[in-house]
C-alpha positions in Angstrom: 1.6 73.2 29.7 3.6 70.0 30.6 3.1 70.6 34.4 -0.7 70.3 33.8 -0.3 67.2 31.6 1.5 65.3 34.3 -1.3 65.0 36.8 -3.8 64.5 34.0 -1.9 61.6 32.7 -1.5 60.3 36.2 -5.2 60.6 36.7 -6.0 58.6 33.5 -3.5 56.0 34.5 -4.9 55.6 38.0 -8.5 55.6 36.6 -7.7 52.9 34.1 -5.9 50.8 36.8 -8.8 51.1 39.3 -11.3 50.5 36.5 -9.6 47.3 35.6 -9.4 46.3 39.3 -13.1 46.7 39.8 -13.7 43.2 38.5 -13.4 40.6 41.2 -13.0 36.9 40.7 -15.9 34.8 41.9 -15.8 31.4 43.6 -18.7 29.1 42.7 -19.5 25.8 44.6 -20.5 22.7 42.9 -22.8 21.4 44.3 -23.8 24.8 45.5 -24.4 24.0 49.2 -22.1 25.7 51.7 -22.7 23.0 54.3 -21.6 19.4 53.5 -21.0 16.2 55.3 -17.7 14.3 55.6 -16.9 12.2 52.5 -18.8 14.5 50.2 -17.1 15.7 47.0 -17.0 19.4 46.4 -15.6 21.4 43.5 -14.8 25.1 43.8 -14.7 26.9 40.5 -12.9 30.3 40.0 -14.5 32.7 37.5 -12.1 35.5 36.6 -10.2 37.2 33.7 -7.0 35.6 32.6 -4.2 37.1 30.6 -3.1 35.5 27.3 0.1 34.3 28.7 -1.0 33.3 32.2 -4.0 31.1 32.8 -3.0 30.1 36.3 -5.3 30.6 39.4 -4.3 31.4 42.9 -6.3 29.6 45.6 -6.4 30.6 49.3 -7.7 28.6 52.2 -8.2 30.6 55.4 -5.7 33.2 54.1 -3.0 30.7 53.1 -1.9 30.1 49.5 -2.8 26.6 48.2 -0.3 24.9 45.9 -3.0 24.5 43.2 -3.2 26.6 40.0 -6.2 25.2 38.1 -9.4 27.1 37.7 -11.3 24.2 39.4 -10.2 23.1 42.9 -11.6 19.6 43.7 -12.1 18.4 47.3 -12.7 14.7 47.3 -14.0 12.9 50.4 -14.1 16.1 52.4 -12.9 16.2 56.0 -13.6 18.7 58.8 -10.3 20.3 58.3 -11.4 21.3 54.8 -13.8 23.8 56.4 -13.0 27.4 56.2 -12.9 30.4 53.8 -11.8 30.0 50.2 -10.7 32.7 47.8 -9.3 32.8 44.3 -7.5 35.2 42.1 -6.5 35.4 38.4 -4.0 37.5 36.5 -6.5 40.2 35.6 -9.0 39.9 38.4 -8.9 41.1 42.0 -9.1 38.5 44.8 -12.6 37.1 45.1 -14.9 37.6 48.1 -14.6 34.6 50.5 -16.8 31.6 50.3 -17.2 29.8 53.6 -17.4 26.0 53.4 -18.5 24.0 56.4 -17.8 20.2 56.7 -19.9 18.4 59.3 -20.2 14.9 60.8 -23.5 13.1 61.1 -26.2 11.1 59.4 -28.3 14.1 58.2 -27.4 17.7 57.5 -29.6 20.7 56.8 -28.0 22.4 53.8 -28.3 26.0 52.6 -26.8 27.8 49.5 -25.3 30.6 51.6 -24.5 31.4 55.2 -27.8 31.6 57.1 -28.2 35.4 57.1 -30.8 36.4 54.6 -32.7 39.6 53.6 -36.4 40.0 53.2 -37.5 38.9 49.7 -34.6 36.4 49.4 -35.3 32.8 48.4 -34.2 30.4 51.1 -33.3 26.9 49.9 -33.0 24.1 52.3 -31.9 20.5 51.6 -32.0 17.5 54.0 -28.7 15.8 53.0 -27.7 12.3 54.1 -24.3 10.8 54.7 -23.0 9.1 51.5 -26.3 10.1 49.9 -28.2 7.3 51.5 -31.9 7.2 50.7 -34.1 9.3 53.0 -37.9 9.2 53.1 -40.6 10.6 55.3 -38.7 13.9 55.6 -39.9 16.7 57.7 -38.5 20.2 57.8 -39.1 22.0 61.2 -38.9 25.6 62.3 -38.6 26.3 66.1 -39.7 22.7 66.8 -42.8 22.8 64.6 -43.3 21.0 61.3 -42.9 23.3 58.4 -43.0 20.9 55.4 -43.3 17.2 54.9 -42.2 15.0 51.9 -42.8 11.3 51.5 -39.6 11.2 49.4 -36.7 13.6 50.2 -37.0 16.9 48.4 -35.6 20.4 48.6 -37.7 22.9 50.6 -37.9 26.5 49.3 -39.2 29.7 50.9 -39.6 31.9 47.8 -39.9 35.4 49.5 -38.5 35.3 53.0 -39.9 37.6 55.7 -38.7 38.2 59.2 -41.2 35.6 60.4 -39.1 33.0 58.7 -36.3 33.5 61.1 -35.7 30.8 63.6 -34.1 27.5 64.4 -34.4 24.9 61.6 -33.6 21.2 61.3 -34.8 18.2 59.4 -35.5 14.6 60.2 -36.3 11.5 58.2 -36.1 7.8 57.9 -32.8 6.1 56.8 -33.8 2.5 56.4 -35.8 1.8 59.6 -34.0 4.4 61.6 -35.3 7.9 62.4 -32.5 10.4 62.1 -32.4 14.2 62.7 -29.9 16.9 61.6 -28.3 19.5 63.8 -30.1 22.7 64.4 -29.4 25.7 62.1 -30.2 29.2 63.1 -31.6 31.2 60.1 -31.9 35.0 60.3 -34.0 37.2 58.0 -33.2 40.9 58.3 -34.8 44.0 57.0 -32.8 45.3 54.0 -33.4 48.9 55.0 -31.9 48.7 58.5 -28.2 48.5 57.4 -27.2 51.0 54.8 -24.7 49.8 52.2 -21.1 50.9 52.6 -19.4 52.1 49.4 -16.7 49.6 48.3 -13.2 50.5 49.4 -12.0 50.9 45.8 -14.6 53.6 45.1 -13.6 55.5 48.2 -9.9 55.2 47.2 -10.7 56.4 43.7 -12.6 59.5 45.0 -9.7 60.4 47.3 -7.2 60.0 44.4 -9.3 62.3 42.2 -9.4 64.9 45.0 -5.7 64.7 45.5 -4.8 65.0 41.8 -7.3 67.9 41.4 -5.5 69.7 44.3 -2.1 69.1 42.7 -3.4 70.3 39.3 -4.8 73.5 40.8 -1.5 74.3 42.6 0.5 73.8 39.4 -2.0 75.9 37.4 -1.7 78.9 39.7 2.0 78.5 40.0 2.4 78.5 36.2 0.1 81.6 36.0 2.3 83.5 38.4 5.3 82.5 36.4 3.8 83.8 33.2 2.8 87.1 34.8 6.3 87.6 36.0 7.9 86.9 32.6 5.5 89.2 30.8 5.6 92.1 33.2 6.0 95.6 31.5 9.6 96.6 31.3 10.0 100.2 32.3 12.9 101.9 30.5 15.1 103.9 32.9 14.8 107.7 32.5 17.9 109.3 31.0 19.3 112.7 32.0 21.1 114.5 29.3 23.9 116.9 30.1 25.7 119.3 27.7 29.3 118.7 26.7 31.8 121.4 27.6 31.9 122.5 24.0 28.1 123.2 24.1 28.4 125.7 26.8 
């Protein structure tokens, strides 16, 4: 039976390994805006599973390993070259999905909590952020050049359940002191969630392929063993003996 136990044990080993790898680390921004201005402070937090003897964290910026091993990665007085994709990994977690951080230059910046591709039903959060957090008042949020929302004092603008009509070019403007300032334009897209079918994660595809491969190996070994058993237990036919009389019996 040991030939059958080998692929079964291998299957359990692979299953447990893939099962453990299903958990990915997660990068969380604090503050949570993916668009910031120069000189802002940003903290990236890595949430993952650590082993008892290894609490270090690997950080990657645009695919390159950063010489920083703490769970929190602090960017003080951000610069444009801090823009890019950030990932993290812990001892018992897969590498996280990338989080893209954009560092801009200007007086005002229209901020979002994710890259500006949304699905119908999502909540869109917009914030009119000023350089060095200077006071902004008489703030207007505009869509395609038309006023969408006005605040006497600066406040976050939310669209609770976005539809495709909420797609368009957005920017904000407001008063900083006596000066009227405007942000750059941000293109926001709201798509239909039914138009693009979800693709199974690669680890699920790999797991299914491995199961199929191991099943095929198991089947081949099973029939090979059965043929061996039939050969060893085949009926032994005793050869027929022909008796002849001795000379004295004649």
